[in-house]
Short mmCIF file of the C-alpha atoms (twelve columns), coordinates in Angstrom:
data_MODEL
# 
_entry.id   MODEL 
# 
loop_
_atom_site.group_PDB 
_atom_site.id 
_atom_site.type_symbol 
_atom_site.label_atom_id 
_atom_site.label_alt_id 
_atom_site.label_comp_id 
_atom_site.label_asym_id 
_atom_site.label_seq_id 
_atom_site.Cartn_x 
_atom_site.Cartn_y 
_atom_site.Cartn_z 
_atom_site.pdbx_PDB_model_num 
ATOM 1   C CA . MET A 1   21.573 182.468 52.219 1 
ATOM 2   C CA . SER A 2   19.310 180.936 49.441 1 
ATOM 3   C CA . PRO A 3   17.504 178.118 50.603 1 
ATOM 4   C CA . ARG A 4   19.549 174.620 50.474 1 
ATOM 5   C CA . GLU A 5   22.740 175.988 49.355 1 
ATOM 6   C CA . ARG A 6   25.840 174.036 49.571 1 
ATOM 7   C CA . ILE A 7   28.488 175.142 52.034 1 
ATOM 8   C CA . ALA A 8   31.817 173.789 52.935 1 
ATOM 9   C CA . ALA A 9   33.960 174.348 55.884 1 
ATOM 10  C CA . VAL A 10  37.948 172.911 55.940 1 
ATOM 11  C CA . ASP A 11  39.745 172.708 58.645 1 
ATOM 12  C CA . VAL A 12  43.964 172.682 57.840 1 
ATOM 13  C CA . GLY A 13  45.187 171.318 61.039 1 
ATOM 14  C CA . SER A 14  48.847 170.856 62.157 1 
ATOM 15  C CA . ASN A 15  47.867 166.967 61.904 1 
ATOM 16  C CA . THR A 16  44.833 166.562 60.288 1 
ATOM 17  C CA . VAL A 17  42.884 168.187 57.760 1 
ATOM 18  C CA . LEU A 18  39.337 167.969 57.298 1 
ATOM 19  C CA . LEU A 19  36.230 168.798 55.323 1 
ATOM 20  C CA . THR A 20  32.340 169.236 55.944 1 
ATOM 21  C CA . VAL A 21  30.262 169.809 52.802 1 
ATOM 22  C CA . ALA A 22  26.583 170.807 54.630 1 
ATOM 23  C CA . GLU A 23  23.634 171.994 53.432 1 
ATOM 24  C CA . TYR A 24  21.362 173.818 55.315 1 
ATOM 25  C CA . ASP A 25  17.453 174.594 55.554 1 
ATOM 26  C CA . SER A 26  16.288 177.278 57.781 1 
ATOM 27  C CA . LYS A 27  13.479 174.735 59.265 1 
ATOM 28  C CA . ALA A 28  15.697 171.480 59.434 1 
ATOM 29  C CA . GLY A 29  19.038 172.946 60.009 1 
ATOM 30  C CA . LEU A 30  22.726 171.677 58.744 1 
ATOM 31  C CA . ARG A 31  22.531 168.498 57.233 1 
ATOM 32  C CA . VAL A 32  26.015 166.926 56.440 1 
ATOM 33  C CA . VAL A 33  26.419 165.776 52.936 1 
ATOM 34  C CA . GLU A 34  29.813 164.329 53.210 1 
ATOM 35  C CA . GLU A 35  33.010 164.638 54.951 1 
ATOM 36  C CA . VAL A 36  36.792 163.736 53.765 1 
ATOM 37  C CA . GLU A 37  39.789 163.503 56.432 1 
ATOM 38  C CA . ASP A 38  43.357 162.710 55.690 1 
ATOM 39  C CA . GLN A 39  46.480 163.119 57.630 1 
ATOM 40  C CA . PRO A 40  49.473 164.727 55.883 1 
ATOM 41  C CA . ARG A 41  50.581 166.018 59.048 1 
ATOM 42  C CA . LEU A 42  51.430 169.312 58.003 1 
ATOM 43  C CA . SER A 43  53.806 170.216 61.285 1 
ATOM 44  C CA . ALA A 44  56.258 167.611 60.952 1 
ATOM 45  C CA . GLY A 45  59.648 169.049 61.695 1 
ATOM 46  C CA . LEU A 46  57.910 172.300 62.371 1 
ATOM 47  C CA . ALA A 47  59.410 172.762 66.070 1 
ATOM 48  C CA . LEU A 48  63.040 172.081 65.104 1 
ATOM 49  C CA . SER A 49  63.208 174.075 61.838 1 
ATOM 50  C CA . GLY A 50  60.434 176.900 62.433 1 
ATOM 51  C CA . HIS A 51  59.090 176.225 58.665 1 
ATOM 52  C CA . LEU A 52  56.729 174.033 56.935 1 
ATOM 53  C CA . SER A 53  58.896 171.413 54.938 1 
ATOM 54  C CA . GLY A 54  58.078 171.010 51.485 1 
ATOM 55  C CA . GLU A 55  57.352 167.333 51.510 1 
ATOM 56  C CA . ALA A 56  54.587 168.007 54.231 1 
ATOM 57  C CA . MET A 57  53.390 171.362 52.394 1 
ATOM 58  C CA . GLY A 58  53.248 169.137 49.507 1 
ATOM 59  C CA . ARG A 59  51.048 166.362 51.290 1 
ATOM 60  C CA . ALA A 60  48.388 169.035 52.414 1 
ATOM 61  C CA . LEU A 61  48.340 170.264 49.125 1 
ATOM 62  C CA . GLN A 62  47.696 167.183 47.440 1 
ATOM 63  C CA . THR A 63  44.870 166.599 50.183 1 
ATOM 64  C CA . LEU A 64  43.560 170.175 49.725 1 
ATOM 65  C CA . SER A 65  42.985 169.571 46.183 1 
ATOM 66  C CA . ARG A 66  41.421 166.668 46.139 1 
ATOM 67  C CA . MET A 67  38.836 168.381 48.569 1 
ATOM 68  C CA . HIS A 68  38.412 171.057 46.537 1 
ATOM 69  C CA . GLY A 69  37.289 168.692 43.516 1 
ATOM 70  C CA . THR A 70  34.677 167.426 45.754 1 
ATOM 71  C CA . CYS A 71  33.065 170.746 46.857 1 
ATOM 72  C CA . LEU A 72  32.925 171.094 43.006 1 
ATOM 73  C CA . ARG A 73  31.236 167.667 42.444 1 
ATOM 74  C CA . HIS A 74  28.416 168.496 44.975 1 
ATOM 75  C CA . GLY A 75  27.960 172.188 44.145 1 
ATOM 76  C CA . VAL A 76  29.680 174.331 46.832 1 
ATOM 77  C CA . ARG A 77  28.750 177.660 46.767 1 
ATOM 78  C CA . ARG A 78  30.674 178.784 49.603 1 
ATOM 79  C CA . THR A 79  33.592 177.701 51.565 1 
ATOM 80  C CA . ALA A 80  35.322 178.797 54.844 1 
ATOM 81  C CA . ALA A 81  38.530 177.312 55.384 1 
ATOM 82  C CA . ALA A 82  41.062 178.326 58.579 1 
ATOM 83  C CA . ALA A 83  44.596 177.033 59.189 1 
ATOM 84  C CA . THR A 84  45.763 176.795 62.906 1 
ATOM 85  C CA . ALA A 85  48.607 175.959 64.708 1 
ATOM 86  C CA . ALA A 86  51.338 174.966 62.272 1 
ATOM 87  C CA . VAL A 87  50.411 177.854 59.852 1 
ATOM 88  C CA . ARG A 88  49.918 180.244 62.079 1 
ATOM 89  C CA . ASP A 89  53.201 179.049 64.003 1 
ATOM 90  C CA . ALA A 90  55.393 178.553 60.522 1 
ATOM 91  C CA . ALA A 91  57.807 180.826 59.115 1 
ATOM 92  C CA . ASN A 92  56.651 180.189 55.503 1 
ATOM 93  C CA . GLY A 93  52.980 180.133 56.508 1 
ATOM 94  C CA . ALA A 94  51.613 182.836 53.936 1 
ATOM 95  C CA . GLU A 95  53.491 180.949 51.663 1 
ATOM 96  C CA . PHE A 96  51.359 178.171 51.926 1 
ATOM 97  C CA . VAL A 97  48.402 179.940 52.632 1 
ATOM 98  C CA . ASP A 98  48.746 181.575 49.170 1 
ATOM 99  C CA . ARG A 99  49.514 178.046 47.147 1 
ATOM 100 C CA . VAL A 100 46.166 176.806 49.058 1 
ATOM 101 C CA . ARG A 101 44.558 179.906 47.627 1 
ATOM 102 C CA . ALA A 102 45.631 179.524 43.812 1 
ATOM 103 C CA . LEU A 103 43.994 175.679 44.288 1 
ATOM 104 C CA . GLY A 104 40.540 177.883 44.617 1 
ATOM 105 C CA . ILE A 105 40.090 177.563 48.732 1 
ATOM 106 C CA . PRO A 106 39.950 180.873 50.213 1 
ATOM 107 C CA . LEU A 107 42.067 179.916 53.377 1 
ATOM 108 C CA . ARG A 108 43.317 182.139 56.415 1 
ATOM 109 C CA . ILE A 109 44.854 181.753 59.123 1 
ATOM 110 C CA . ILE A 110 43.022 181.830 62.423 1 
ATOM 111 C CA . SER A 111 44.475 183.529 65.640 1 
ATOM 112 C CA . PRO A 112 44.125 181.250 68.716 1 
ATOM 113 C CA . GLU A 113 41.344 183.396 70.255 1 
ATOM 114 C CA . THR A 114 39.241 182.500 66.817 1 
ATOM 115 C CA . GLU A 115 40.102 179.090 66.892 1 
ATOM 116 C CA . ALA A 116 39.209 178.214 70.825 1 
ATOM 117 C CA . ALA A 117 35.489 180.077 69.966 1 
ATOM 118 C CA . LEU A 118 34.601 178.564 66.763 1 
ATOM 119 C CA . SER A 119 35.398 175.009 68.954 1 
ATOM 120 C CA . TYR A 120 33.605 176.912 72.208 1 
ATOM 121 C CA . ARG A 121 30.149 177.826 69.490 1 
ATOM 122 C CA . SER A 122 30.237 173.876 68.324 1 
ATOM 123 C CA . ALA A 123 30.191 172.761 71.891 1 
ATOM 124 C CA . ALA A 124 27.697 175.267 73.056 1 
ATOM 125 C CA . HIS A 125 25.602 174.809 70.414 1 
ATOM 126 C CA . HIS A 126 25.481 170.711 70.985 1 
ATOM 127 C CA . PHE A 127 25.571 170.938 74.203 1 
ATOM 128 C CA . PRO A 128 23.480 173.876 75.802 1 
ATOM 129 C CA . GLY A 129 22.829 174.663 79.001 1 
ATOM 130 C CA . ILE A 130 25.395 173.641 80.882 1 
ATOM 131 C CA . GLU A 131 26.319 176.072 83.808 1 
ATOM 132 C CA . ARG A 132 30.391 176.017 84.138 1 
ATOM 133 C CA . ILE A 133 31.682 174.317 80.851 1 
ATOM 134 C CA . LEU A 134 35.589 174.071 79.766 1 
ATOM 135 C CA . VAL A 135 35.925 173.534 76.041 1 
ATOM 136 C CA . ALA A 136 39.024 171.705 74.997 1 
ATOM 137 C CA . ASP A 137 40.186 171.096 71.627 1 
ATOM 138 C CA . ILE A 138 43.645 169.544 71.088 1 
ATOM 139 C CA . GLY A 139 45.710 169.283 68.008 1 
ATOM 140 C CA . GLY A 140 48.368 168.639 66.550 1 
ATOM 141 C CA . GLY A 141 50.122 171.706 67.059 1 
ATOM 142 C CA . SER A 142 48.276 173.201 70.285 1 
ATOM 143 C CA . LEU A 143 45.571 172.953 72.753 1 
ATOM 144 C CA . GLU A 144 42.850 175.241 72.902 1 
ATOM 145 C CA . LEU A 145 40.630 176.125 76.078 1 
ATOM 146 C CA . THR A 146 37.890 178.209 76.532 1 
ATOM 147 C CA . GLY A 147 35.696 178.402 79.764 1 
ATOM 148 C CA . ALA A 148 32.471 179.654 80.282 1 
ATOM 149 C CA . LEU A 149 30.502 180.614 83.051 1 
ATOM 150 C CA . ASN A 150 26.228 180.205 82.023 1 
ATOM 151 C CA . GLY A 151 26.996 180.966 78.498 1 
ATOM 152 C CA . SER A 152 29.499 183.962 78.898 1 
ATOM 153 C CA . VAL A 153 33.179 182.978 78.092 1 
ATOM 154 C CA . ARG A 154 35.588 184.210 80.852 1 
ATOM 155 C CA . VAL A 155 38.837 182.802 79.739 1 
ATOM 156 C CA . SER A 156 40.343 181.918 76.417 1 
ATOM 157 C CA . HIS A 157 43.871 180.070 76.115 1 
ATOM 158 C CA . SER A 158 45.874 178.249 73.261 1 
ATOM 159 C CA . LEU A 159 48.696 176.433 75.074 1 
ATOM 160 C CA . PRO A 160 51.938 174.520 73.269 1 
ATOM 161 C CA . LEU A 161 50.636 171.154 73.607 1 
ATOM 162 C CA . GLY A 162 49.273 169.546 70.699 1 
ATOM 163 C CA . ALA A 163 50.003 165.867 70.172 1 
ATOM 164 C CA . VAL A 164 52.293 166.041 67.649 1 
ATOM 165 C CA . ARG A 165 54.414 168.679 69.125 1 
ATOM 166 C CA . LEU A 166 54.655 166.644 72.076 1 
ATOM 167 C CA . THR A 167 55.555 163.386 70.567 1 
ATOM 168 C CA . GLU A 168 58.584 165.200 68.724 1 
ATOM 169 C CA . LEU A 169 59.750 166.153 72.254 1 
ATOM 170 C CA . ARG A 170 60.753 162.627 73.110 1 
ATOM 171 C CA . LEU A 171 60.184 162.183 76.407 1 
ATOM 172 C CA . SER A 172 59.423 159.459 78.838 1 
ATOM 173 C CA . LEU A 173 55.695 159.066 79.919 1 
ATOM 174 C CA . GLU A 174 56.615 160.687 83.367 1 
ATOM 175 C CA . ARG A 175 58.329 163.533 81.791 1 
ATOM 176 C CA . LEU A 176 55.780 164.314 79.438 1 
ATOM 177 C CA . ARG A 177 52.911 164.821 82.022 1 
ATOM 178 C CA . GLN A 178 55.020 166.582 84.202 1 
ATOM 179 C CA . HIS A 179 55.803 169.089 80.874 1 
ATOM 180 C CA . ILE A 180 52.064 169.190 80.355 1 
ATOM 181 C CA . GLY A 181 51.295 169.629 83.870 1 
ATOM 182 C CA . ARG A 182 53.618 172.629 84.006 1 
ATOM 183 C CA . GLY A 183 52.017 174.075 80.826 1 
ATOM 184 C CA . LEU A 184 48.834 173.802 82.014 1 
ATOM 185 C CA . ASP A 185 49.105 175.171 85.641 1 
ATOM 186 C CA . PRO A 186 49.301 178.982 85.120 1 
ATOM 187 C CA . PHE A 187 46.042 178.881 83.534 1 
ATOM 188 C CA . ILE A 188 43.656 176.590 85.179 1 
ATOM 189 C CA . GLN A 189 45.124 175.544 88.848 1 
ATOM 190 C CA . GLY A 190 43.150 177.520 91.644 1 
ATOM 191 C CA . GLN A 191 40.793 179.445 89.284 1 
ATOM 192 C CA . GLU A 192 36.776 178.873 89.148 1 
ATOM 193 C CA . TRP A 193 37.029 175.880 86.502 1 
ATOM 194 C CA . GLU A 194 37.430 173.406 89.578 1 
ATOM 195 C CA . GLY A 195 34.659 170.765 88.990 1 
ATOM 196 C CA . SER A 196 33.883 172.272 85.363 1 
ATOM 197 C CA . THR A 197 31.942 169.903 82.598 1 
ATOM 198 C CA . VAL A 198 34.817 169.169 80.313 1 
ATOM 199 C CA . ILE A 199 33.937 169.040 76.433 1 
ATOM 200 C CA . GLY A 200 36.386 167.127 74.262 1 
ATOM 201 C CA . SER A 201 36.455 167.940 71.005 1 
ATOM 202 C CA . GLY A 202 39.040 167.260 68.035 1 
ATOM 203 C CA . GLY A 203 40.941 163.787 66.643 1 
ATOM 204 C CA . THR A 204 42.519 163.065 70.027 1 
ATOM 205 C CA . PHE A 205 39.263 163.235 72.294 1 
ATOM 206 C CA . ALA A 206 37.482 161.135 68.832 1 
ATOM 207 C CA . THR A 207 40.269 158.707 69.649 1 
ATOM 208 C CA . LEU A 208 40.080 158.473 73.065 1 
ATOM 209 C CA . ALA A 209 36.248 157.429 73.144 1 
ATOM 210 C CA . SER A 210 36.395 155.017 70.360 1 
ATOM 211 C CA . LEU A 211 38.921 153.569 72.726 1 
ATOM 212 C CA . ALA A 212 37.043 153.807 75.553 1 
ATOM 213 C CA . LEU A 213 33.982 152.095 73.586 1 
ATOM 214 C CA . ALA A 214 36.141 149.513 72.568 1 
ATOM 215 C CA . GLY A 215 37.208 148.329 75.871 1 
ATOM 216 C CA . ARG A 216 33.659 148.368 76.862 1 
ATOM 217 C CA . GLY A 217 32.596 145.703 74.159 1 
ATOM 218 C CA . VAL A 218 31.248 148.385 71.524 1 
ATOM 219 C CA . PRO A 219 31.945 147.350 68.181 1 
ATOM 220 C CA . VAL A 220 34.183 149.487 66.591 1 
ATOM 221 C CA . GLY A 221 32.653 152.619 64.307 1 
ATOM 222 C CA . GLN A 222 29.948 153.550 66.332 1 
ATOM 223 C CA . PRO A 223 29.171 157.191 66.705 1 
ATOM 224 C CA . VAL A 224 31.411 158.689 69.296 1 
ATOM 225 C CA . HIS A 225 29.257 162.055 69.898 1 
ATOM 226 C CA . GLY A 226 28.117 162.345 73.551 1 
ATOM 227 C CA . THR A 227 30.668 159.293 74.977 1 
ATOM 228 C CA . ALA A 228 31.670 160.296 78.281 1 
ATOM 229 C CA . VAL A 229 35.085 158.866 79.239 1 
ATOM 230 C CA . THR A 230 35.937 158.630 83.206 1 
ATOM 231 C CA . ALA A 231 39.040 160.108 84.435 1 
ATOM 232 C CA . GLU A 232 40.232 156.677 85.454 1 
ATOM 233 C CA . GLU A 233 39.523 155.055 81.813 1 
ATOM 234 C CA . VAL A 234 41.981 157.787 80.931 1 
ATOM 235 C CA . GLU A 235 44.535 156.354 82.928 1 
ATOM 236 C CA . GLN A 236 44.053 153.116 82.400 1 
ATOM 237 C CA . LEU A 237 44.396 154.267 78.352 1 
ATOM 238 C CA . VAL A 238 47.323 156.176 78.996 1 
ATOM 239 C CA . GLY A 239 49.045 153.607 80.877 1 
ATOM 240 C CA . THR A 240 48.583 151.202 78.455 1 
ATOM 241 C CA . MET A 241 49.400 152.403 75.362 1 
ATOM 242 C CA . ALA A 242 52.573 153.706 76.547 1 
ATOM 243 C CA . THR A 243 53.711 150.383 76.870 1 
ATOM 244 C CA . LEU A 244 52.748 149.338 73.327 1 
ATOM 245 C CA . SER A 245 54.767 149.765 70.551 1 
ATOM 246 C CA . SER A 246 53.561 151.857 67.572 1 
ATOM 247 C CA . GLU A 247 53.097 148.433 65.388 1 
ATOM 248 C CA . GLN A 248 51.370 146.942 68.733 1 
ATOM 249 C CA . ARG A 249 48.997 150.153 69.274 1 
ATOM 250 C CA . ARG A 250 48.364 150.016 65.068 1 
ATOM 251 C CA . GLU A 251 46.575 146.560 65.499 1 
ATOM 252 C CA . THR A 252 44.580 148.528 69.193 1 
ATOM 253 C CA . ALA A 253 40.750 148.079 68.529 1 
ATOM 254 C CA . GLY A 254 39.174 151.628 67.847 1 
ATOM 255 C CA . LEU A 255 42.853 153.137 67.192 1 
ATOM 256 C CA . LYS A 256 43.047 154.755 63.470 1 
ATOM 257 C CA . ALA A 257 46.902 153.779 62.538 1 
ATOM 258 C CA . GLU A 258 47.919 157.260 61.584 1 
ATOM 259 C CA . ARG A 259 47.476 157.973 65.292 1 
ATOM 260 C CA . ALA A 260 49.439 155.090 66.850 1 
ATOM 261 C CA . ASP A 261 52.897 157.554 67.246 1 
ATOM 262 C CA . ILE A 262 50.885 160.379 68.707 1 
ATOM 263 C CA . ILE A 263 48.005 158.844 70.792 1 
ATOM 264 C CA . VAL A 264 49.921 158.613 73.796 1 
ATOM 265 C CA . ALA A 265 50.875 162.485 73.909 1 
ATOM 266 C CA . GLY A 266 47.290 163.219 73.127 1 
ATOM 267 C CA . LEU A 267 45.912 160.923 76.158 1 
ATOM 268 C CA . ALA A 268 48.337 162.104 78.461 1 
ATOM 269 C CA . VAL A 269 46.985 165.919 77.891 1 
ATOM 270 C CA . VAL A 270 43.728 164.747 78.433 1 
ATOM 271 C CA . ALA A 271 44.724 163.097 81.941 1 
ATOM 272 C CA . GLU A 272 46.085 166.280 83.145 1 
ATOM 273 C CA . LEU A 273 43.792 168.411 82.172 1 
ATOM 274 C CA . LEU A 274 41.113 166.157 84.272 1 
ATOM 275 C CA . HIS A 275 43.596 165.672 87.597 1 
ATOM 276 C CA . ALA A 276 44.152 169.789 87.132 1 
ATOM 277 C CA . VAL A 277 40.163 170.790 87.078 1 
ATOM 278 C CA . GLY A 278 39.505 167.835 89.564 1 
ATOM 279 C CA . ALA A 279 37.051 166.414 87.003 1 
ATOM 280 C CA . GLY A 280 35.839 163.044 86.623 1 
ATOM 281 C CA . SER A 281 35.214 162.436 83.135 1 
ATOM 282 C CA . VAL A 282 34.604 164.011 79.656 1 
ATOM 283 C CA . THR A 283 32.275 164.027 77.507 1 
ATOM 284 C CA . VAL A 284 33.499 163.413 73.928 1 
ATOM 285 C CA . SER A 285 31.742 166.094 70.858 1 
ATOM 286 C CA . GLY A 286 31.837 164.629 67.366 1 
ATOM 287 C CA . PHE A 287 31.943 168.142 66.166 1 
ATOM 288 C CA . GLY A 288 34.521 171.148 66.383 1 
ATOM 289 C CA . LEU A 289 36.197 173.818 64.292 1 
ATOM 290 C CA . ARG A 290 34.385 172.878 61.264 1 
ATOM 291 C CA . ASP A 291 31.312 172.500 62.692 1 
ATOM 292 C CA . GLY A 292 31.927 176.001 64.328 1 
ATOM 293 C CA . LEU A 293 32.846 177.397 61.027 1 
ATOM 294 C CA . LEU A 294 29.632 176.083 59.404 1 
ATOM 295 C CA . LEU A 295 27.372 177.439 62.208 1 
ATOM 296 C CA . GLU A 296 29.176 180.939 62.154 1 
ATOM 297 C CA . MET A 297 27.879 180.781 58.134 1 
ATOM 298 C CA . VAL A 298 24.570 180.291 58.800 1 
ATOM 299 C CA . GLY A 299 24.138 182.311 61.625 1 
ATOM 300 C CA . LEU A 300 23.474 180.097 64.234 1 
ATOM 301 C CA . GLY A 301 25.238 178.818 67.542 1 
# 
């Protein structure tokens, strides 16, 4: 690529659509120019109908049109755009992809394996040298898990344990955690991931870190990358959030209003994952799939 070429990565998730515009220099590495985030909740109703609704697609397309304008304003020359669980699972996912491409965004549906690999690429780049690492990315539709030993990926799983998907089941916290535990057990119980260093990326983990920092008296809005949250803090937070109404959660320091209705499910996944591998904490990455796409574009990671 040419010196200081502007590039962009777009992550079209089940709940959130995110854009990163970056500039790459071979000496300085990647420099973020602008980040944009919106929550069109593309997967709303997908679990029941099997289709992306017209309303959800409309919201996402409006978001993506604005993001395309941002890319044009910054002189972006190359864009990598990836759609994950919602578009992947929907019967009309290809139709949505065509409509996004008509906007000028080269969207592609990526496999669960590719999604997990991109998240792992980012985590390995930002947290190098960890002997036994389990990278978890909780999206709206799925949980991506990648386990590696000494830099060699050993397992990669995509599980239907996303925060929006689980919330739409409308289960009590006890039944929800049982459901999550059953979903995790066949993939990590009794394997070599006991006591792994767990790295979490994505909106649920970023929100977890924000809530934990707020609980420690840290002003809201501080960077969350590298924050370690103990299993005890996770348990306390999931219990507290479950007792509050969505309206009360919206007033909670560290929690974005648009995540108020899905945070309990997301935190329940974190709690069950830490329990399953016997981990005392999770370290939050401020980077994820978009970062993996950018690293792939410039040949790093």
